[in-house]
N, C-alpha and C positions, 0 to 999 in steps of 0.2 A: 751612351744611349740608355743604359740601364739606370744611370743616375737621374736622367731626365724623367723616366717613368716613376721612379720612387718619389721624386720631388713633386710631380704632378699629382700623384695619389695623396700625398700628405696635404697639399693645398686644397684639394677637393674635400678631404676628410675634415679639415679645419673649418671650411665654409659651410658645411651642412649643419642645420639647427639641431640642438640637442633634444633627445627624446626623454630625458630625465625630468621628473616633476620637481618643483622647488621643495625645499625641506619643510616638513609640517611643523607648524608652531601652534601650540595649544592656546585656546582663548584665555585671556587673563581675566580672572574674576577674584574678588576679595575672598579671603578665607572666612568661614563662618566664625562668629564670635560667641562661643558657648560660655556660660558662667561656670566658675570653679565649683566642683561638687562639694557639698557640705555633708560630712559624716557626723553622726552623733558621737559624742565623747563617751567611751565605754566606762561603765562604773563597776568597779570590782569591790566586793566587801573586804574590809581590812582583815588580815589574818588574825585569828585569836590564839596567840601562843601563850602558854602559861609562863609566868616569870620563873627564871631558873633559881633553884634553891642551892646556894653555895654555902658550904660550912663556914663558920666563923674563922678568922685567921688564928693560927696556932700561937702567935706571939702576943705578949702583953703590950699594952699601950706604952709602958715605960721602958720598952726594949731599947737599949742604946744602939742596936744595929738596924733599927727599922728603916732609917733613911740613909742608905748607902749610896754614895756618889763616887764617880771617877774623878780622882784628883790630878792624875797625869797619865798621858798616853803618848806613845811614839810608834811609828811604823816606817821603816826604811826598806826600800826595794831597789837593789842595785842592778846595773846592766849585766854583770857577770852571773846573775841568777841567785845571788846571796840575798838573804833578808834578815832583818833584825827588828823585833817589836817588843814592846813592854807596856804595862799599865800598872797603876796603883789606885787603890780605892780608899775611901774615907774610913773603912773598918780595918785598915792596915794590911789588907790582902794585896800582895804584889805578884806579878808574873812577868818573866822575861824569857825570850827564846830567840835563838839565832840559828840560821840554816845556811849551809854552804854546799854547793854542788861539787862532787868529787868523782874522779875516775876510780873504779874498783872492779874486781873480778865478779862476774855474775852470768846469769843465763840470758841469752839473746835469742830472738826468733827472727827468721828471715820472712820474706813476703809469702812463702809457701807454708809457713808454720813449722819449719824445721828448727829444732832446738840445737843451740851450740853454746859453748862456754867460752866467754871471752871478756874483753874490757867493756864495761857499761858505765854510763853516767848516772850517779845516784846522789841522794841527799844525805847529809849528815846534820843532825840536830843536836843542840845543847840548850839546856834551859834550867830554870829554877822557879819555884813557887814558894810563897810564904803566906800563911793564914793563921788565924786564931779561931779555935773552936768556940761554940757557945758556952762551953764550960771554962774557957779561959786558957786552955792548953795551946801552946805555940807549936806550929808544925813548919818544918822546912824540908822541901823535896827538891833535889837536883837530879838531873838525868842527862844521859847522852844516848843517842841512837845513831849507829853507824854500821859498818860491815860486821861488827861483832854482835849486833842486835841491840835491844833496848836495855839500858843499864840504869835503873833508878837507885838513888841513895837517899836515905833519911833515917833518923833515929827512931821513928815510929814504925818503920817497916819490919815485918817479922824476918828473922834470920833462921835458916835451916840449921837444925842441930848437927853438931859434929860428933860422929861416932868413932871412938878410938878403941875398937876391939878387933880381935882376930876373927876372921871369917872361918866358919867350920869347914873341915875337909871331909869329903866323902870317905867312908871306910874302904879299905882295900881287902877284898876276900882272897885268901890264899888257900885254895883247896883244889884237888884234882877233879876234873870233870869225868864222869863215867864214860867208859868206852862201849860203843854199841857192839852187840854180838855179831860174829861173822855168819853170814847166811850161806848155808850149804844147799844147793838145789837138789831136788828129788825128781825122779822121772815119773812120778804118779803111782808107782807100784810099791813104794816103800824102799827103793834102792837109791843109794847116793850115786850121783853122776860125777865121775872124775874126768 
């Protein structure tokens, strides 16, 4: 019986005309056709900068090193982190350098900034340079940079003098130190207190 009443109610509800208005549709009209705005082209005066005054080059026109060019160049970068590069110029200047990654002892920092000493990955470099000075003097410089620091070598580098003398020794004083007098207390009336 309940099912009959529910079915009858749904049938009556479906038969009743809807009280909702149809969806509103705006009237269609063409969009206005305005011409593109025309702005005047701005005219700026050209800046008046004075011409820079550069000094004349310091070399003579017949300088044999005026037009230096690179005659050879190489650059190798390997997957293991090592590199090797070199170049040579028309003025006989050359340079070559190689770098290898190496595990060594050093200072490390964790994500909190705490310092610790342990194994770190660092670079070791070796290389050499050769050049001729404007006076015609030939220079060769070789170097290595590793855990021992930077170690350059070349005939033109100054060398610290070697001192071969005995360092002075401070004199030893052998004398007796004075002995302080023994203090005997008084009672304030001129008598010793024993």
